[in-house]
VOPAGU-2260 file (C-alpha; in pm, 1 decimal, decimal comma):
REM VOPAGU-2260
SITE   aa  ch    i         X         Y         Z
SITE  MET   A    0       0,0       0,0       0,0
SITE  ARG   A    1     145,1     332,2    -106,9
SITE  PRO   A    2     143,1     618,0     147,1
SITE  SER   A    3     -72,3     916,7      57,2
SITE  ASP   A    4      82,7    1245,5     -54,1
SITE  ASP   A    5     -15,1    1395,3     283,0
SITE  GLN   A    6     166,0    1114,8     467,7
SITE  LEU   A    7     475,5    1164,5     251,6
SITE  ASP   A    8     467,6    1540,0     322,3
SITE  GLN   A    9     443,6    1474,6     698,2
SITE  LEU   A   10     731,8    1228,2     677,2
SITE  ALA   A   11     946,3    1477,9     484,7
SITE  LEU   A   12     876,0    1745,4     747,8
SITE  ALA   A   13     966,7    1502,8    1029,8
SITE  VAL   A   14    1298,0    1414,7     859,7
SITE  ALA   A   15    1375,1    1784,2     795,6
SITE  ALA   A   16    1302,3    1866,9    1161,5
SITE  GLY   A   17    1540,5    1591,0    1276,8
SITE  ASN   A   18    1262,1    1385,3    1435,9
SITE  ILE   A   19    1346,4    1088,4    1213,2
SITE  THR   A   20    1704,1     987,2    1147,2
SITE  TYR   A   21    1865,4     718,2     936,5
SITE  SER   A   22    2171,2     512,6    1018,2
SITE  ASP   A   23    2326,9     230,3     820,0
SITE  THR   A   24    2476,5      84,5    1138,8
SITE  PRO   A   25    2336,3    -266,9    1182,5
SITE  ALA   A   26    2074,9    -290,7    1455,6
SITE  ALA   A   27    2140,0    -517,3    1752,7
SITE  LEU   A   28    1973,9    -855,5    1714,7
SITE  PRO   A   29    1719,5    -956,4    1976,7
SITE  PRO   A   30    1842,3   -1210,6    2232,1
SITE  LYS   A   31    1791,0   -1579,0    2158,1
SITE  PRO   A   32    1490,4   -1732,2    2331,6
SITE  ASP   A   33    1560,0   -1902,3    2663,3
SITE  GLY   A   34    1354,0   -2209,3    2575,5
SITE  GLU   A   35    1443,7   -2495,2    2347,8
SITE  THR   A   36    1436,1   -2412,9    1977,9
SITE  MET   A   37    1186,4   -2627,4    1789,5
SITE  ALA   A   38    1200,2   -2753,0    1431,1
SITE  VAL   A   39     880,7   -2749,7    1224,5
SITE  TYR   A   40     776,1   -3044,7    1008,5
SITE  SER   A   41     472,3   -3077,7     785,7
SITE  VAL   A   42     307,8   -3420,4     800,7
SITE  ARG   A   43      25,8   -3551,6     582,6
SITE  LEU   A   44    -201,2   -3795,9     763,2
SITE  PRO   A   45    -494,0   -3998,0     633,4
SITE  THR   A   46    -821,6   -3843,1     752,1
SITE  GLU   A   47    -901,5   -4139,0     977,4
SITE  THR   A   48    -560,0   -4115,8    1144,7
SITE  ALA   A   49    -599,3   -3740,1    1194,3
SITE  GLU   A   50    -942,5   -3793,4    1351,1
SITE  GLN   A   51    -804,0   -4058,1    1588,5
SITE  LEU   A   52    -519,8   -3824,7    1681,0
SITE  ALA   A   53    -763,1   -3538,5    1751,3
SITE  THR   A   54    -984,9   -3765,2    1963,8
SITE  ILE   A   55    -694,6   -3887,5    2176,7
SITE  ALA   A   56    -556,7   -3533,8    2208,9
SITE  ARG   A   57    -896,4   -3403,3    2329,3
SITE  ARG   A   58    -922,4   -3689,1    2578,6
SITE  ARG   A   59    -575,5   -3603,7    2715,7
SITE  GLY   A   60    -645,9   -3230,4    2713,8
SITE  VAL   A   61    -363,2   -3139,8    2475,0
SITE  LYS   A   62    -335,6   -3011,1    2119,9
SITE  PRO   A   63    -284,5   -3269,0    1843,0
SITE  SER   A   64      61,3   -3121,8    1771,3
SITE  THR   A   65     158,6   -3169,8    2137,5
SITE  LEU   A   66      35,7   -3528,7    2129,0
SITE  MET   A   67     233,5   -3596,2    1809,6
SITE  ARG   A   68     547,0   -3449,9    1968,8
SITE  GLN   A   69     497,3   -3666,8    2281,0
SITE  MET   A   70     442,5   -3978,9    2071,4
SITE  ILE   A   71     748,6   -3910,1    1857,3
SITE  GLU   A   72     964,3   -3842,7    2165,1
SITE  GLN   A   73     839,6   -4167,1    2322,6
SITE  CYS   A   74     910,3   -4361,2    2003,7
SITE  LEU   A   75    1260,2   -4213,8    1974,2
SITE  ALA   A   76    1335,4   -4293,6    2338,9
SITE  THR   A   77    1220,5   -4651,4    2281,5
SITE  GLU   A   78    1426,6   -4672,3    1963,2
SITE  ALA   A   79    1737,6   -4559,6    2150,5
SITE  ASP   A   80    1706,3   -4844,5    2401,7
SITE  ASP   A   81    1856,3   -5182,0    2311,4
SITE  HIS   A   82    1564,5   -5421,3    2260,0
SITE  PRO   A   83    1619,9   -5780,2    2146,5
SITE  ILE   A   84    1288,9   -5751,1    1954,1
SITE  SER   A   85    1106,5   -5450,4    1818,6
SITE  LEU   A   86     840,4   -5282,6    2028,2
SITE  SER   A   87     577,8   -5349,9    1760,9
SITE  ASP   A   88     663,6   -5723,0    1766,4
SITE  ALA   A   89     637,0   -5727,3    2146,5
SITE  LEU   A   90     299,3   -5552,5    2137,1
SITE  ARG   A   91     173,7   -5794,2    1872,0
SITE  ALA   A   92     281,5   -6089,8    2087,5
SITE  LEU   A   93     112,1   -5945,5    2396,2
SITE  THR   A   94    -208,3   -5883,8    2201,4
SITE  THR   A   95    -206,3   -6244,9    2081,5
SITE  LEU   A   96    -152,6   -6370,6    2438,0
SITE  ARG   A   97    -441,3   -6154,9    2560,0
SITE  ARG   A   98    -672,4   -6311,2    2299,8
SITE  LEU   A   99    -565,3   -6662,8    2403,6
SITE  ALA   A  100    -629,1   -6598,8    2774,8
């Protein structure tokens, strides 16, 4: 949006009066945030998966993005541990045992 002629005239008067100055000295950068810096990823989910995620997030009282972050952190922590079998294989075995009982 272009400033009006009146605005440009007011700006010129302010510069001439010394109320507005220009310096090519670089401005100081704002301090870095104290908290942890987060990376942003875009994820495409099937509609059914997104609905399940939203339902679980509502039940836990968190946003879906928070729930995804928690699930990913949990998965990565599990992945870092040394398991003789994968977690998914263990869960499948437990589910089968539950059905047999």
